[in-house]
N, C-alpha and C positions, 0 to 999 in steps of 0.2 A: 466423435472419439469419446469413448465411454471411460469412466474411472472405476477403480476398484470399489467394492462395498466396504463402507466403514462400519465399526471402528477398526484401527489397525493395532494389533498387539504387539507387533515388532516393527521396528524401522531401520533395517539393515543399511539403507542408503542415506536417510535423512540425519540421523544422529552423527555419523562419521563426518558428513558434510558441514554440520554445525561446528564440530571440532576444527576442521580445516579453516572455516570462516573465522572463528575466534582466534586461531593462530595467526591468520593474516592481519586482523584488526590489532592484535597485540604486537605484531611486528611493525605496524604502522604508528604504533602508539596511540591508537584512537582512545579518547577519553569518554566513557559513557556517563551520562547523567539522566537517571531514569526517576520519574516521579509518578506515583499512582498505580504501580503495579499491583497494589492489593485490590484494585478494582477489577482485575481479572479472576474469575472464579478458580479455585483449585481443582474442580471437576465439572463435568457437564459442559454442554454446547453453549458457545457464545460466538457472536459475529463481531469482529473487530474492524472498524471503519477508520482507515488511515489516509492521511494526506500523501501526496506523491509528488516529489520534487527531484528524485534521484533515481538512477539506475541500480543502486544499492539498497533501495527501500525494502525489497524482498528479503535481503539479509538482515537488515537492521531491525526491521518491525517486529521480528520474533524475539528480540532480547527481552522485553518485559515478561513475555510469557514464559521464556525459559527460566528466568530467575524466580517465576512464580510456580514452583513445583516442577521445573524442567519440562513444562508443557510445549507441545509443538503446534505451529500454526499452518493450516492448509490454505494456500493462497489461490484465489481465483486469478487467472492470468490469460492474457490473449493467446489463442490457440496456435499462432505462428511460432511461439517459443517452443511448443511441444513438437513442432515439426523440424526443429534444428537438429543436426546430426548428433551434437553433443548435449545440448540443453534438453532436448526431448526426452532421452532416457533418464536423465537426472530428475526432471520435473515428474516424470511418471513415477520413478522410484521413490520421490518423496510424497507421492499421492496429492499433489496439487491438482487444481480443477482447471480444465481448459475452458475458455470462453470464446465462442464463435459469435461475434457481434451481429452477425445477420440471422443467427439462429440460436438466441440466448436461452431458450426454454430448457434445453438439456442441462446446461451449467446451472441454472436455477434449481432444477430438481436435484442435481448432484449436491449442490451446497446444502440444500435443506436435508437431503439424506445424511450427509456428514455431521450436520449440527444435531439432528435428532438422535444421532449415534454417540453424542457427546464430544465431538470434535471441536476445536477452535478453528474458525475459518476466517482468513484475512481477506478484505475487499478494499479496493481503491475506488471510492464511489465517484471521484472525479474522472475516472476512466483513463485519462491520459496525464502525463506529468505536466505540472503548472510552472510555465516559464515566468510567471509573476511571483512565484514563491508564496503566493497567498491561496486560500480555499476558493477554488472555481465553483461554478455552478454544478450541482450534483443531481442525479436523477433518482427516481424512487426504488431502484432495484435493492439497495441495502435494507430499506425498511421493509419492502415486500418479502424478502428473504427471511428477515428476522420474525415477521408476523407468521409467515407460513410454518416455520420451524418451532415457533414458540419459545425463542431464546433471547437473552439479553442482547442489546445491540450497544457496543462500547466504542465511543469515539476515542481516537489517538492522534497525536501529533509527533512528527519526526522532523527535527531540524539539524542541519549540518552535513547530511549526506550529499547534497548538491555541491558542496565545496570539494568533494573528492571526485565524484563521477556524475555528471549531468549533461544535458545538451550543450555541445560545443566546449565542454570543460573537463579537464582531467588533471588532477593534481594529488599525487601520492606522497606528499610531504608528511613528515611525522607530526603527531601531536593535535590532529584535528578533533575538536569537541563534537560529540553528537548528544544532542538532548532530545529526550522523549517525554511526553506527558500522557498518561492514560486518564481519561476522565470517567466519571461516574456512569454507570449503565443506564440506558433508556430501556423501557419495557414495552415495546409496541404491541398492540392487541388487535385482534380481529374487530372490524367495525370502526376503528379509528381512521381519521383522514390521513392517508399516506403522503399527500402533498404537504400537509401541514407538518407532519412529523419529519419529513425530509428537510423542510426549512429549519426546524429545530436542530436537526443533526448537523446542517451546515453551520448554523450559528454556534453550536457547541464546539465544532471542530476549529472554528475561527477564534473562539475564546481561548481554546487550549493553545493555539498557535500563538496568540498575544502573550499568555503566560509563559510559554517557552521562550520566545524572543526576549522577554523581560529579564529572564534569568541567565540568558546565553552570554558568554563573554565575547564582546567585540567592541571595536571602536570605529568611528566614522560612519559611512553610509555605504556598506558593502552591497554587491550585486545579488547577494543571496538572501537578503532581508526585503520583505514587501514594501512597496513604495508608501503605503499608508502608515507604515510604522518607521518611516525615516530612512529606509534603505533605498538602494538605486536600482532595484529589480523593475522591470516594465510593470505598468499598471496592469490590471485584469484586461482592460479594453486594448491596450497596446499588445498584450500577449496573445489576444485572440487574433489579431492581425498577423503576427508572426506565425501563429499555428496554421492560419489559412495559407499563407505563404509557403509553409513547409509541406502542406498537404498538396499544394499545386505542383511544387517542384517533384514530389514523390510521384504523383500521377503523371507528370511529363516524362519522368524516367522510365516509368513502367510501360508508357506508351511507345517510348523510343525503342525499347527492348522488343517490344512486339513487332515493330516495323522491321527491325534487323533480322528477325526469325523469318 
């Protein structure tokens, strides 16, 4: 599945959807606490590397960029979303980037094209949502994209979205706090060690998470705070076991459907 050529001078789909999302968040009384938005450039391409704990991260993660000169973020998202009868047309209308995990080269090229054309691209380098609410192991894709496009790589952290909508959890109570921290940009260059830069990115994202948790208003040991920071979320090791069990259930369900056909 190909994407349109960047840059995009008009966004007849994306900007109205942002308006709707802001209206929904206002209706829910969501309170935003954003720190570091000045680290997002006012113009030119940049790759935003975000943590991923909520189904709402796509909607939440664009808030700092929108505050920063009303910039839009084009997300890299699994291609299954683009095949949905409703989500597909909306994702294409917003010019997001489909990612086929078995054939990732096209999405890599599309992201580089967008970035070189001056767009902001959002990526979740952990690939899947973290049940541990902590930063999982990440792969070199984000670093390699930033190097190929010769753009800044900016780490970000989002905290609070999981309280509204995440694995096995849905709560639309009013007044949830959403805290976000945008870190200083990395500037990966050709010839540098992508593996080492990826470790640095992971460490920076973890530091941003620590900073965000430190200023977030909560009491006790909630499930949406990482275990290493005093929360009751599963550890990274425990979360991996849960992820594996979920993959096995999904595979079994898919196999059962195949037998029924």
